[in-house]
C-alpha positions, 0 to 999 in steps of 0.5 A, spaced: 798 071 697 801 071 704 799 068 711 797 074 715 790 075 716 790 083 717 794 088 714 796 095 714 796 099 707 799 106 706 796 110 701 799 117 699 794 122 696 795 129 693 791 132 699 786 132 704 780 132 699 782 126 695 784 122 702 777 123 705 774 121 698 779 115 697 777 113 705 770 114 704 770 109 698 774 104 702 769 104 707 763 104 703 765 098 699 767 095 705 774 094 703 777 098 709 775 097 717 778 104 719 782 109 715 786 114 719 789 120 715 795 125 716 795 131 713 801 135 711 806 130 710 812 132 706 815 127 701 821 127 697 821 122 692 825 120 685 820 122 679 822 121 672 829 122 673 829 128 678 828 129 685 821 132 687 818 135 693 810 135 695 806 136 701 801 130 701 796 126 705 797 119 708 792 114 709 793 108 713 788 103 712 786 097 717 783 091 713 784 084 712 789 081 707 784 078 703 781 085 700 788 087 698 787 086 691 780 089 690 783 095 694 789 096 690 784 096 684 779 101 687 784 106 689 787 106 682 781 107 679 780 114 682 786 116 685 789 123 681 796 120 681 799 116 675 803 111 679 799 112 686 803 109 692 800 103 695 804 099 700 801 094 704 805 091 711 802 085 715 800 086 721 803 081 727 799 082 732 792 085 734 788 084 740 782 079 740 777 085 741 780 089 735 780 083 731 773 081 732 771 089 730 775 088 724 772 082 722 765 085 724 766 091 720 768 088 713 762 083 713 756 083 710 754 088 704 757 094 702 754 101 704 750 105 699 754 110 696 752 117 700 750 123 696 755 128 695 
């Protein structure tokens, strides 16, 4: 896959509700150590031959590179978009204490899903 241990994954969602659903799922399944959500992002993009505009939420997922394939599968299964944006970038540097926290957060059994 790559030589980087940590990655930052960017995922766009239709709105805050969908973003929170995706974040909760990734955290419960231990596919993410932390998910930051930015609401109200304006996106302009090509879709089916036309330029579209939308207001979306952006998820910034901090995780390990080894989890990327599972993360993509899990997000694709619950995402409302036909072709969700899931883009991973390598993390070139991280503090020792943060990397320890990332590793500890992604160890062990996934949490039981919380009641809705």
